[in-house]
BANU-202004 format. One record per residue (C-alpha): residue number from 1; x, y, z. Coordinates in steps of 0.5 Angstrom, whole numbers, plus 2048, in hexadecimal, padded with zeros to 3 digits. Layout:
# residues N
+-----+-----+-----+-----+
:   i :  xx :  yy :  zz :
+-----+-----+-----+-----+
: NUM :   X :   Y :   Z :
...
+-----+-----+-----+-----+
This chain:
# residues 358
+-----+-----+-----+-----+
:   i :  xx :  yy :  zz :
+-----+-----+-----+-----+
:   1 : 773 : 785 : 81D :
:   2 : 76E : 78C : 81E :
:   3 : 773 : 792 : 81E :
:   4 : 76C : 797 : 81C :
:   5 : 76D : 799 : 824 :
:   6 : 775 : 79A : 824 :
:   7 : 777 : 7A0 : 827 :
:   8 : 77D : 7A4 : 823 :
:   9 : 781 : 7A7 : 828 :
:  10 : 785 : 7AC : 824 :
:  11 : 789 : 7AE : 82A :
:  12 : 786 : 7B5 : 82F :
:  13 : 77F : 7B7 : 82F :
:  14 : 77D : 7BE : 82F :
:  15 : 775 : 7C2 : 82F :
:  16 : 773 : 7C9 : 830 :
:  17 : 76C : 7CC : 82F :
:  18 : 76A : 7D3 : 82E :
:  19 : 764 : 7D7 : 82F :
:  20 : 763 : 7DC : 82A :
:  21 : 75E : 7E0 : 82F :
:  22 : 763 : 7E0 : 834 :
:  23 : 75F : 7DB : 839 :
:  24 : 764 : 7D9 : 83E :
:  25 : 763 : 7D2 : 840 :
:  26 : 767 : 7CD : 845 :
:  27 : 76E : 7CB : 845 :
:  28 : 76A : 7C4 : 847 :
:  29 : 767 : 7C3 : 841 :
:  30 : 76E : 7C4 : 83C :
:  31 : 771 : 7BF : 841 :
:  32 : 76C : 7BA : 840 :
:  33 : 76D : 7BB : 838 :
:  34 : 775 : 7BA : 839 :
:  35 : 774 : 7B4 : 83E :
:  36 : 771 : 7B0 : 83A :
:  37 : 777 : 7AF : 836 :
:  38 : 77C : 7AE : 83C :
:  39 : 77E : 7A8 : 838 :
:  40 : 781 : 7AD : 832 :
:  41 : 786 : 7AF : 837 :
:  42 : 78B : 7AC : 83C :
:  43 : 78A : 7B1 : 843 :
:  44 : 790 : 7B4 : 841 :
:  45 : 78C : 7BB : 83F :
:  46 : 786 : 7BE : 840 :
:  47 : 783 : 7C5 : 83F :
:  48 : 77E : 7CA : 83E :
:  49 : 77D : 7D1 : 83C :
:  50 : 777 : 7D5 : 83D :
:  51 : 774 : 7DC : 83B :
:  52 : 770 : 7E1 : 83F :
:  53 : 772 : 7DE : 846 :
:  54 : 775 : 7E5 : 848 :
:  55 : 76F : 7EA : 847 :
:  56 : 771 : 7ED : 84E :
:  57 : 778 : 7EF : 84B :
:  58 : 777 : 7EF : 843 :
:  59 : 77B : 7F5 : 842 :
:  60 : 781 : 7F2 : 845 :
:  61 : 786 : 7ED : 842 :
:  62 : 785 : 7E6 : 846 :
:  63 : 78C : 7E3 : 847 :
:  64 : 78C : 7DC : 84A :
:  65 : 793 : 7DA : 84B :
:  66 : 796 : 7D3 : 84E :
:  67 : 79C : 7D3 : 852 :
:  68 : 7A0 : 7CD : 851 :
:  69 : 7A4 : 7D0 : 857 :
:  70 : 7A0 : 7D4 : 85C :
:  71 : 7A7 : 7D8 : 85E :
:  72 : 7A6 : 7DC : 857 :
:  73 : 79F : 7DF : 858 :
:  74 : 7A2 : 7E5 : 85C :
:  75 : 7A7 : 7E6 : 856 :
:  76 : 7A1 : 7E6 : 851 :
:  77 : 79D : 7EB : 855 :
:  78 : 7A2 : 7F0 : 855 :
:  79 : 7A2 : 7EF : 84D :
:  80 : 79B : 7F0 : 84D :
:  81 : 799 : 7F6 : 852 :
:  82 : 79F : 7F9 : 84F :
:  83 : 79B : 7FA : 848 :
:  84 : 793 : 7F8 : 84A :
:  85 : 78E : 7FB : 84F :
:  86 : 78D : 7F4 : 852 :
:  87 : 785 : 7F5 : 854 :
:  88 : 785 : 7EE : 857 :
:  89 : 789 : 7E8 : 859 :
:  90 : 787 : 7E1 : 85C :
:  91 : 789 : 7D9 : 85C :
:  92 : 784 : 7D6 : 856 :
:  93 : 77F : 7D2 : 85A :
:  94 : 781 : 7CB : 85A :
:  95 : 77E : 7C4 : 85D :
:  96 : 782 : 7BE : 860 :
:  97 : 782 : 7B9 : 85B :
:  98 : 785 : 7B2 : 85D :
:  99 : 787 : 7B1 : 855 :
: 100 : 78B : 7B8 : 856 :
: 101 : 790 : 7B8 : 85C :
: 102 : 795 : 7BD : 85A :
: 103 : 793 : 7C3 : 856 :
: 104 : 796 : 7CA : 854 :
: 105 : 795 : 7D0 : 858 :
: 106 : 78F : 7D3 : 854 :
: 107 : 78E : 7DA : 855 :
: 108 : 789 : 7DF : 851 :
: 109 : 78A : 7E7 : 850 :
: 110 : 786 : 7EC : 84E :
: 111 : 78A : 7F1 : 84A :
: 112 : 78A : 7F8 : 845 :
: 113 : 790 : 7FB : 843 :
: 114 : 793 : 801 : 846 :
: 115 : 791 : 806 : 841 :
: 116 : 799 : 809 : 841 :
: 117 : 79B : 803 : 83F :
: 118 : 797 : 803 : 838 :
: 119 : 79B : 80A : 835 :
: 120 : 79C : 80B : 82E :
: 121 : 799 : 805 : 82A :
: 122 : 799 : 800 : 82E :
: 123 : 793 : 7FC : 82E :
: 124 : 78F : 7FA : 835 :
: 125 : 78F : 7F2 : 831 :
: 126 : 797 : 7F2 : 82F :
: 127 : 798 : 7F4 : 836 :
: 128 : 794 : 7EF : 83A :
: 129 : 797 : 7EA : 834 :
: 130 : 79E : 7EC : 836 :
: 131 : 79D : 7EB : 83E :
: 132 : 79A : 7E4 : 83C :
: 133 : 7A1 : 7E2 : 838 :
: 134 : 7A6 : 7E6 : 83D :
: 135 : 7A3 : 7E2 : 843 :
: 136 : 7A3 : 7DB : 840 :
: 137 : 7A9 : 7DB : 83D :
: 138 : 7AD : 7E0 : 842 :
: 139 : 7AA : 7DD : 848 :
: 140 : 7AC : 7D6 : 84A :
: 141 : 7A6 : 7D2 : 84C :
: 142 : 7A1 : 7D8 : 84B :
: 143 : 79C : 7D6 : 845 :
: 144 : 796 : 7DC : 843 :
: 145 : 791 : 7D6 : 841 :
: 146 : 78B : 7DB : 840 :
: 147 : 78B : 7E2 : 83F :
: 148 : 785 : 7E5 : 83B :
: 149 : 77F : 7EA : 83D :
: 150 : 779 : 7E6 : 841 :
: 151 : 77C : 7DF : 83E :
: 152 : 780 : 7DA : 842 :
: 153 : 783 : 7D3 : 840 :
: 154 : 784 : 7CE : 846 :
: 155 : 788 : 7C8 : 844 :
: 156 : 78D : 7C3 : 847 :
: 157 : 78F : 7BC : 847 :
: 158 : 789 : 7B7 : 849 :
: 159 : 783 : 7B4 : 845 :
: 160 : 77D : 7B9 : 843 :
: 161 : 779 : 7B6 : 849 :
: 162 : 77F : 7B8 : 84E :
: 163 : 781 : 7BF : 84B :
: 164 : 779 : 7C0 : 84B :
: 165 : 779 : 7BF : 852 :
: 166 : 77F : 7C3 : 854 :
: 167 : 77E : 7C8 : 851 :
: 168 : 777 : 7C8 : 854 :
: 169 : 774 : 7CA : 84C :
: 170 : 76D : 7C9 : 84E :
: 171 : 76D : 7D0 : 852 :
: 172 : 770 : 7D4 : 84B :
: 173 : 76A : 7D6 : 846 :
: 174 : 76C : 7D8 : 83E :
: 175 : 769 : 7D9 : 838 :
: 176 : 76F : 7D6 : 835 :
: 177 : 773 : 7CF : 837 :
: 178 : 778 : 7CC : 834 :
: 179 : 77B : 7C5 : 837 :
: 180 : 780 : 7C0 : 835 :
: 181 : 783 : 7BA : 839 :
: 182 : 78A : 7B8 : 836 :
: 183 : 78E : 7B1 : 834 :
: 184 : 795 : 7B5 : 833 :
: 185 : 79A : 7B1 : 82E :
: 186 : 7A0 : 7B4 : 82D :
: 187 : 79F : 7BA : 833 :
: 188 : 79F : 7BA : 83A :
: 189 : 799 : 7B9 : 83E :
: 190 : 79A : 7BF : 843 :
: 191 : 795 : 7C5 : 846 :
: 192 : 798 : 7CA : 841 :
: 193 : 797 : 7C5 : 83B :
: 194 : 78F : 7C4 : 83C :
: 195 : 78A : 7C6 : 838 :
: 196 : 788 : 7CC : 837 :
: 197 : 78E : 7D0 : 834 :
: 198 : 78B : 7D7 : 835 :
: 199 : 78E : 7DE : 834 :
: 200 : 78A : 7E4 : 834 :
: 201 : 783 : 7E2 : 833 :
: 202 : 785 : 7DD : 82E :
: 203 : 784 : 7D6 : 831 :
: 204 : 786 : 7CF : 82D :
: 205 : 785 : 7C8 : 82E :
: 206 : 788 : 7C4 : 829 :
: 207 : 788 : 7BB : 827 :
: 208 : 78E : 7B9 : 823 :
: 209 : 795 : 7BB : 822 :
: 210 : 797 : 7C1 : 81F :
: 211 : 79E : 7BE : 81B :
: 212 : 79F : 7C5 : 818 :
: 213 : 7A1 : 7C8 : 820 :
: 214 : 7A8 : 7C9 : 81E :
: 215 : 7A7 : 7CE : 818 :
: 216 : 7A1 : 7D1 : 81B :
: 217 : 7A5 : 7D2 : 822 :
: 218 : 7AA : 7D6 : 81F :
: 219 : 7A6 : 7DA : 81A :
: 220 : 7A1 : 7DC : 820 :
: 221 : 7A8 : 7DE : 824 :
: 222 : 7AA : 7E3 : 81E :
: 223 : 7A3 : 7E7 : 821 :
: 224 : 7A6 : 7E7 : 829 :
: 225 : 7A2 : 7E1 : 82B :
: 226 : 7A5 : 7DC : 830 :
: 227 : 7A3 : 7D5 : 830 :
: 228 : 7A5 : 7D1 : 837 :
: 229 : 79F : 7CC : 838 :
: 230 : 7A2 : 7C6 : 835 :
: 231 : 79D : 7C4 : 831 :
: 232 : 79A : 7C6 : 829 :
: 233 : 794 : 7C9 : 82A :
: 234 : 797 : 7CF : 82D :
: 235 : 798 : 7D1 : 826 :
: 236 : 791 : 7D1 : 824 :
: 237 : 78F : 7D6 : 829 :
: 238 : 795 : 7DB : 828 :
: 239 : 793 : 7DA : 820 :
: 240 : 78D : 7DC : 820 :
: 241 : 78F : 7E2 : 825 :
: 242 : 794 : 7E4 : 820 :
: 243 : 790 : 7E3 : 819 :
: 244 : 789 : 7E6 : 81C :
: 245 : 78B : 7EB : 821 :
: 246 : 791 : 7EE : 81F :
: 247 : 791 : 7ED : 817 :
: 248 : 78A : 7EE : 817 :
: 249 : 787 : 7E8 : 813 :
: 250 : 780 : 7E6 : 814 :
: 251 : 77F : 7E0 : 817 :
: 252 : 77D : 7DC : 810 :
: 253 : 784 : 7DF : 80D :
: 254 : 788 : 7DC : 813 :
: 255 : 784 : 7D5 : 813 :
: 256 : 786 : 7D5 : 80C :
: 257 : 78D : 7D7 : 80E :
: 258 : 78E : 7D1 : 813 :
: 259 : 78B : 7CC : 80F :
: 260 : 78B : 7CE : 808 :
: 261 : 78A : 7CA : 802 :
: 262 : 78E : 7C6 : 7FE :
: 263 : 793 : 7C9 : 7F9 :
: 264 : 78F : 7C4 : 7F3 :
: 265 : 788 : 7C6 : 7F6 :
: 266 : 78A : 7CD : 7F6 :
: 267 : 78D : 7CD : 7EF :
: 268 : 786 : 7CA : 7ED :
: 269 : 782 : 7D0 : 7EF :
: 270 : 77F : 7D6 : 7EC :
: 271 : 784 : 7DC : 7EB :
: 272 : 782 : 7E0 : 7F0 :
: 273 : 782 : 7DB : 7F6 :
: 274 : 788 : 7D8 : 7F3 :
: 275 : 78C : 7DF : 7F3 :
: 276 : 78A : 7E1 : 7FA :
: 277 : 78B : 7D9 : 7FD :
: 278 : 792 : 7D9 : 7FA :
: 279 : 793 : 7E0 : 7FC :
: 280 : 791 : 7DD : 803 :
: 281 : 795 : 7D7 : 803 :
: 282 : 79B : 7DB : 801 :
: 283 : 79B : 7E0 : 806 :
: 284 : 799 : 7DB : 80C :
: 285 : 79C : 7D5 : 80A :
: 286 : 7A0 : 7D5 : 811 :
: 287 : 799 : 7D5 : 814 :
: 288 : 796 : 7CF : 811 :
: 289 : 794 : 7C9 : 816 :
: 290 : 797 : 7C3 : 813 :
: 291 : 795 : 7BC : 816 :
: 292 : 78E : 7B9 : 819 :
: 293 : 78A : 7BD : 81C :
: 294 : 783 : 7C0 : 81F :
: 295 : 782 : 7C6 : 823 :
: 296 : 77E : 7CB : 826 :
: 297 : 780 : 7D2 : 827 :
: 298 : 77B : 7D7 : 82C :
: 299 : 77C : 7DE : 82C :
: 300 : 777 : 7E4 : 82F :
: 301 : 773 : 7E5 : 82A :
: 302 : 773 : 7DD : 827 :
: 303 : 775 : 7D5 : 826 :
: 304 : 778 : 7D3 : 820 :
: 305 : 779 : 7CB : 81E :
: 306 : 77D : 7C9 : 819 :
: 307 : 781 : 7C3 : 817 :
: 308 : 787 : 7C1 : 813 :
: 309 : 787 : 7C1 : 80B :
: 310 : 786 : 7BA : 80A :
: 311 : 782 : 7B8 : 811 :
: 312 : 786 : 7B4 : 814 :
: 313 : 783 : 7B6 : 81C :
: 314 : 77C : 7B6 : 81D :
: 315 : 777 : 7BC : 81E :
: 316 : 76F : 7BC : 81F :
: 317 : 76B : 7C2 : 81F :
: 318 : 764 : 7C3 : 821 :
: 319 : 75F : 7C9 : 822 :
: 320 : 759 : 7C9 : 827 :
: 321 : 755 : 7D0 : 828 :
: 322 : 75A : 7D5 : 829 :
: 323 : 760 : 7D0 : 82B :
: 324 : 765 : 7CD : 827 :
: 325 : 769 : 7C7 : 829 :
: 326 : 76F : 7C4 : 826 :
: 327 : 773 : 7BE : 829 :
: 328 : 777 : 7B8 : 827 :
: 329 : 771 : 7B3 : 827 :
: 330 : 76A : 7B4 : 826 :
: 331 : 769 : 7B0 : 82C :
: 332 : 76C : 7B6 : 831 :
: 333 : 767 : 7BB : 82D :
: 334 : 761 : 7B6 : 82E :
: 335 : 763 : 7B5 : 836 :
: 336 : 761 : 7BD : 837 :
: 337 : 75C : 7BE : 830 :
: 338 : 758 : 7B8 : 830 :
: 339 : 754 : 7BB : 82A :
: 340 : 759 : 7BF : 826 :
: 341 : 755 : 7C2 : 81F :
: 342 : 75B : 7C2 : 81B :
: 343 : 761 : 7BD : 81B :
: 344 : 767 : 7BD : 816 :
: 345 : 76F : 7BC : 815 :
: 346 : 772 : 7C1 : 812 :
: 347 : 776 : 7C0 : 80C :
: 348 : 77E : 7C0 : 80D :
: 349 : 780 : 7C7 : 80E :
: 350 : 77A : 7CA : 80D :
: 351 : 779 : 7CE : 814 :
: 352 : 772 : 7CE : 817 :
: 353 : 772 : 7D6 : 81A :
: 354 : 76D : 7D8 : 81F :
: 355 : 76C : 7DF : 822 :
: 356 : 768 : 7E2 : 827 :
: 357 : 761 : 7E5 : 824 :
: 358 : 763 : 7EC : 826 :
+-----+-----+-----+-----+
């Protein structure tokens, strides 16, 4: 039997792109890439995150909130109005889709923290994070699933084409996109558990299983993070926020903390590199992600892709003009970029880091 064309599913599919010149592309573009990998999921979750989609509200935090219990909307809005100037409230536009007969109430808020709330040494970003944690952990039936500026996440239970049609992704244009189709194995398939996972302007899509979830969760809780979305990927979003925004690590160093080399490999390094990685592993051992994974994380200034330390999940990257693509499959890239200038498979634990040209 010829096995040349057999496909390794390896669960879940992810794709992303970034225009280093901030050229905005339609959401239909990334949806086409993700839909090619529909058979990597099982219909229990798909989603998209985009940057640059709200230029008219670029100075406001865009809170995307899902209400499993519409009755708690008033409670959430009272919390927001007590601490934020609310510039605009609207239900997120959706279209009827036969495969999605029921959905949560989905509302977006463009908000700015009240100046009198930012007293002393309170940082604006910390204030916003505390609001997200409070709503998600204390108000049952309400979840802030997106909270960045000039960006947003759109996700739910369904196949990639269902979710793209439901959220009318063709109406959005962004300079950076991440997208995901889900095949949950040990966590529930529900609207809040679909990817991307976000906090502030971080957005994470993930293929694999984070077996260190327990220790990662306890470590994050020491710093005030509350994990409520019942999916292991949530720790990756919060760890990046902790390491990069709060602790000030560079992106390459944060990636080295999340997917650090094995001790046997560190021992063979030159003195300087060995000492640095030893200190990093000792300091951030509880932030190390164990298990098979590939993930993409976007932020307002760039896109990063990384594998686990022995590459147990696929990741392919490509470049064409000012656009860098990353996906679980090369075919997902060629679906929207038929003739890339360069295609490669990143090495295990070696991040692909792409920033904007300006």
